[in-house]
Steps between C-alpha positions, in 0.01 A plus 500: 500500500122498544247666271455813714875554519522456124241772445683728745823438313335589170356823640835599643674413174251699294547793736877481450472490122257791486705725727855405408688818404583568138871561454614766257597358164365147558164335480288502813264259677288432192756264346344185365568218744419150384497190720497157339210280614336813637144480631471878542595766245389849600489828311862578581620170359584356843462124507487299821463123521265367766413132494178337622632491856560875501877460489701759310742347252873477567749736339590236244140514375541860386662673208475878502542701178569872532705803407854503644526725805125509551265408784445164329867413531514622862194288581661192344834549673340558840299179473767282334292462185658447160527834317522528121549842343225576251626516144300604197600288200398596145220283359611339176169332421292597197173682575180478298209743533192338349728291281723787385866519614584809704840598643507599868757598757411255777675344798480181700512564875496208744349273234227739383481711184464874551394731216501877478152612605464767232614259228221259594243778508622621160478165319164413656342833404204462262443143619224373728756487785636855466585711803640844570791597723497833684786629715387718793801715581345661806416170669786301341254235387420299188141489381382213279162526327353195330326538164653844437720562196862562590652841426870474404745725681803418286760226529258211480637183339856636492728198474855518631767244577397415857751341733480342844440758771365547852130598501362736763150448642249753369395708798197664333147416607294329229131554435274298270181681401532711815566209736845450651656165418833328565710382206859385478689773313857614456673809368772435242675790327219735599217282368244296694495130420204288614463124520336395173273244665376760750402735217343210312290411803401860574386574144396143421698423184627157407863397550668192360856371523629274223796314646606348169530834317563701818225742406272714717156549341257771608142448378247777561215285367531255788491530877781459749552158653759425768756228435 
């Protein structure tokens, strides 16, 4: 397949993902779709492999993660890609905030740690990396404001006995300081969970993983660096 055909394929594929109907009771076209060895990863999480010759990768090159019964699964089945149902697994690692242990409800989804957005805003309040979270009911959107002290709404830092479950993609639009952005987020038991590294990058706080002690360290005195 030549380069022009590859681009046409991508445009057609993006069109399909954007307009695919949302079925009642299941997640819609915004499911996170990951492709191993992907060269392209767009705002909807759709990965497509195109090598230097412009050839789209074979089905065996792809692994699609999504919610059962969703557009992601339909896309995988139609194209003979491997489909793996997304599962949120409780994170058992210790978490340190500026050296102090803090208990969180957190989940690992497709190899990434997701934390409750309001919990992160709560523990980072009164630090140099604080941010506020505002829910806009009318527009069904989440507003994040850097440098603004967080106002608790109740329920922050509640720790339960989490178990494995199926996460649903968060359908709300997300705005950072008035500008719309795209972040991987899932709804679990009515709460929005965001990828910890995404939040670290957005608000520029340090993250460190200690493999030996299996500890996640958040440091507001340092800046974010990608692994």
